[in-house]
C-alpha positions in Angstrom: 7.4 -19.1 38.5 10.6 -20.9 37.6 8.7 -23.4 35.5 7.0 -20.6 33.6 10.3 -18.9 32.9 11.8 -22.2 31.6 8.7 -22.6 29.4 9.2 -19.1 27.9 12.9 -19.5 27.4 12.8 -23.0 26.0 9.8 -22.1 23.8 11.6 -19.1 22.3 14.8 -21.0 21.6 12.9 -24.0 20.1 10.6 -21.6 18.2 13.5 -19.8 16.5 15.4 -23.0 15.7 12.3 -24.8 14.3 11.3 -21.8 12.2 14.7 -21.9 10.5 14.4 -25.7 9.9 10.9 -25.3 8.6 11.9 -22.5 6.2 14.8 -24.5 4.8 12.7 -27.6 4.4 9.9 -25.7 2.7 12.2 -23.8 0.4 14.1 -26.9 -0.8 10.8 -28.8 -1.2 9.4 -26.0 -3.2 12.5 -26.0 -5.4 12.1 -29.8 -6.0 8.5 -29.2 -7.0 9.6 -26.6 -9.6 8.5 -23.4 -7.9 10.3 -20.4 -9.4 13.3 -19.1 -7.5 11.8 -15.6 -7.2 8.6 -17.0 -5.6 10.7 -18.9 -3.1 12.6 -15.7 -2.4 9.4 -13.8 -1.7 8.2 -16.4 0.7 11.6 -16.5 2.4 11.6 -12.7 2.9 8.2 -12.6 4.3 7.2 -15.8 6.1 10.8 -16.7 6.9 11.1 -13.7 9.3 7.5 -13.7 10.6 7.1 -17.5 11.1 7.6 -17.3 14.9 5.1 -14.4 15.3 2.5 -16.2 13.1 2.7 -19.5 15.1 2.5 -17.6 18.4 -0.5 -15.6 17.1 -2.3 -18.8 16.0 -1.6 -20.6 19.3 -2.5 -17.7 21.5 -5.8 -17.1 19.5 -6.8 -20.8 19.8 -6.0 -20.7 23.5 -8.3 -17.7 24.1 -5.6 -15.1 24.5 -6.0 -12.8 21.5 -4.6 -9.9 23.4 -1.3 -11.7 23.5 -1.4 -12.3 19.8 -2.2 -8.7 19.0 0.5 -7.5 21.4 3.0 -9.8 19.8 2.3 -8.3 16.3 2.4 -4.7 17.4 5.3 -5.2 19.8 7.4 -6.9 17.2 7.0 -3.9 14.9 7.9 -1.5 17.7 10.9 -3.7 18.5 12.0 -3.9 14.9 12.1 -0.1 14.5 13.2 1.1 17.9 15.4 -1.8 19.2 16.8 -3.5 16.1 17.4 -0.5 13.9 18.6 1.5 17.0 21.2 -1.1 18.0 22.3 -1.7 14.4 22.7 2.0 13.7 24.9 2.3 16.8 27.3 -0.3 15.3 27.3 1.2 11.8 25.1 3.9 10.2 22.4 2.4 8.0 22.3 3.6 4.4 18.8 4.2 3.0 18.2 3.5 -0.7 16.1 6.1 -2.5 13.6 3.5 -3.5 12.9 2.7 0.2 12.1 6.3 1.0 9.9 6.7 -2.1 8.1 3.4 -2.0 8.6 0.9 0.8 8.6 3.1 3.9 5.5 5.1 2.7 3.9 1.7 1.9 4.7 0.5 5.5 3.1 3.7 6.8 -0.1 3.1 4.8 -0.3 -0.5 6.0 0.3 0.6 9.6 -2.3 3.3 9.4 -4.8 0.9 7.8 -4.2 -1.7 10.5 -4.6 1.0 13.2 -7.9 2.1 11.7 -9.2 -1.5 11.8 -8.4 -1.7 15.5 -9.9 1.7 16.5 -13.1 0.1 17.9 -10.9 -2.4 19.9 -13.0 -5.2 18.3 -11.6 -8.3 16.5 -13.8 -9.3 13.6 -13.4 -11.9 10.9 -13.9 -9.5 8.1 -11.0 -7.4 9.3 -8.8 -10.5 9.1 -10.0 -11.1 5.6 -9.1 -7.5 4.6 -5.6 -7.9 6.0 -5.1 -11.2 4.2 -6.2 -9.5 0.9 -3.7 -6.8 1.6 -1.0 -9.4 2.1 -1.7 -11.1 -1.2 -1.6 -7.7 -2.9 1.7 -6.9 -1.2 3.2 -10.2 -2.3 2.1 -9.7 -5.8 3.4 -6.1 -5.9 6.7 -7.2 -4.4 7.0 -10.1 -6.9 6.4 -7.7 -9.8 9.0 -5.3 -8.5 11.5 -8.1 -8.1 11.0 -9.4 -11.6 11.5 -5.9 -12.9 14.8 -5.6 -11.2 15.8 -9.3 -11.0 17.2 -8.6 -7.5 20.7 -10.1 -7.1 20.5 -9.9 -3.4 17.3 -11.8 -3.3 18.7 -14.5 -5.6 21.8 -14.8 -3.5 19.7 -15.2 -0.3 17.7 -18.0 -2.0 20.9 -19.8 -3.2 22.3 -19.7 0.3 19.2 -21.1 1.8 18.6 -23.9 -0.8 21.1 -26.3 0.8 22.0 -29.5 -1.2 19.7 -32.1 0.2 17.4 -34.9 -1.0 13.6 -34.5 -1.3 13.2 -36.9 1.6 15.5 -34.9 3.9 13.7 -31.6 2.9 10.3 -33.2 3.7 11.7 -34.4 7.0 12.8 -30.9 8.0 9.6 -29.5 6.8 7.5 -31.8 8.9 9.8 -31.7 12.0 10.0 -27.9 11.8 6.2 -27.6 11.6 5.6 -30.0 14.5 8.2 -28.2 16.7 6.8 -24.8 15.7 3.5 -25.9 17.1 4.9 -27.4 20.2 7.3 -24.5 21.0 4.6 -21.8 20.3 2.2 -23.7 22.7 4.9 -23.8 25.3 5.8 -20.1 24.9 2.1 -19.0 25.0 1.4 -21.1 28.2 4.5 -19.7 29.9 3.7 -16.1 28.9 0.1 -16.3 30.0 1.1 -17.8 33.4 3.7 -15.0 33.9 1.2 -12.4 33.1 -1.1 -13.8 35.8 1.7 -14.1 38.4 2.9 -10.5 37.7 -0.6 -9.1 37.7 -0.2 -7.5 34.2 -2.3 -8.0 31.1 -1.5 -10.5 28.4 -1.2 -7.6 26.0 1.7 -6.2 28.0 3.5 -9.6 28.0 2.9 -9.8 24.2 4.3 -6.3 23.7 7.4 -7.0 25.7 8.7 -10.4 26.5 7.1 -12.3 23.6 7.6 -9.5 21.0 11.3 -9.1 21.7 11.8 -12.9 21.9 10.2 -13.5 18.5 12.2 -10.6 17.0 15.5 -12.2 18.0 16.1 -13.7 14.5 15.8 -10.2 12.9 18.1 -8.7 15.6 20.8 -11.4 15.1 20.6 -11.0 11.3 20.8 -7.2 11.5 23.7 -7.1 13.9 25.6 -9.7 11.8 25.0 -7.6 8.6 26.2 -4.5 10.3 29.4 -6.2 11.5 30.0 -7.5 8.0 29.6 -4.0 6.5 26.3 -4.9 4.9 24.0 -2.6 6.9 22.3 -1.5 3.7 20.3 -4.8 3.8 19.0 -4.2 7.3 16.3 -1.6 6.6 14.7 -3.5 3.8 14.4 -6.6 5.9 12.9 -4.7 8.8 10.3 -3.0 6.5 9.3 -6.4 5.0 9.1 -8.0 8.4 6.8 -5.2 9.7 4.5 -5.4 6.7 4.2 -9.1 7.2 3.6 -8.8 10.9 0.5 -6.6 10.2 -0.8 -8.4 7.1 0.0 -12.0 8.0 0.2 -12.1 11.8 -2.5 -9.7 12.9 -5.2 -11.4 10.8 -4.8 -14.6 13.0 -6.5 -13.3 16.1 -9.1 -11.6 14.0 -10.0 -14.8 12.1 -9.5 -17.3 15.0 -10.9 -15.2 17.9 -13.5 -13.1 16.1 -15.7 -11.1 18.4 -13.0 -10.6 21.1 -12.7 -7.2 22.7 -9.2 -5.7 23.2 -8.2 -3.4 26.0 -8.6 0.4 25.8 -4.8 0.9 26.3 -4.4 -0.2 22.7 -5.9 3.2 21.5 -4.0 5.6 23.7 -0.7 3.8 24.1 0.3 1.0 21.7 -1.2 2.1 18.3 0.1 5.7 18.7 3.6 4.4 19.6 3.7 2.1 16.6 2.4 4.8 14.2 4.7 7.4 15.7 7.8 5.2 15.3 6.9 4.4 11.7 6.6 8.2 10.9 9.9 8.7 12.8 11.5 6.0 10.6 10.4 7.9 7.5 11.8 11.2 8.9 15.2 9.8 9.9 15.5 8.0 6.6 15.1 11.2 4.6 18.6 12.3 5.6 20.2 15.6 5.2 22.1 17.2 2.2 21.6 14.2 0.0 23.1 11.7 2.4 20.2 9.4 3.3 21.2 7.3 6.2 20.3 6.5 9.8 23.3 7.7 11.8 24.5 6.7 15.3 22.8 9.6 17.0 19.5 8.7 15.4 20.0 5.1 16.3 20.6 6.1 20.0 17.4 8.1 19.8 15.4 5.1 18.5 16.9 2.9 21.3 15.9 5.4 23.9 12.4 5.4 22.5 12.3 1.6 23.0 13.6 1.8 26.6 11.1 4.5 27.4 8.2 2.6 26.0 9.1 -0.6 27.9 9.4 1.4 31.1 6.0 3.0 30.4 4.4 -0.5 29.9 5.7 -1.9 33.2 5.2 1.2 35.3 1.7 1.7 33.9 0.5 -1.9 34.3 
């Protein structure tokens, strides 16, 4: 079992590092090719945070483990809301912009509900993957339009900080190295996770919902905690919402497209989908605030964190 644990830990570390290298290489290469800065920013916000989940979903689907891929997508969303927002709010209350309550969080709720409806029959079909990809393209287009309307300073600053001075050759080098290592590390992680599931006697879905989901969410956790310590906790919620939307529209289609026809476990209906939907509704409720002060306070953060701990206990005790 030691070898499997080493594969999981090494796979996670290499996956996170290579995703960062890949995003930097791709961003600089895009800049050299004349891609508009706002377009680069949209890709950074979405694919930058969801790259580990996407590669794991692709590899797991190709290896015949679609349950692991679906569990990773759903589990990452659960971890983002309950674990990451919970811990961050404990450090510093998270301000909630009015636009997030009116537009982005309801949009996330609609996307979450739509994804849940597609999984109600526990069947992965290619057309469901196509629908989710169409939704992804619509979301990117909508977000790009909103960004152009406001010319987001925060987004432009993020792009400028990512676009490090480097030659085209160096950017292409990191792009290729990052891509190769993403493939290698995701394969290593998936192999270790599947072997651990077999040795523990639990389903691949449970391992995807727990170990793999938390591991692939580590970049968001580190970024959120760093923002809270720097007094920039207002950036956290927007990043989490974007990451969750991309997990459902960019990660979840992978098992549907690559492992079409696969049947998922019944626990998806009565346990995992209701928890993900419930936490998304809870996020909207705690974001509404009281007396005009919209923020997620420390008490609500502690409540979210308890939800995460309770869910993880439910998974292992019930498996």
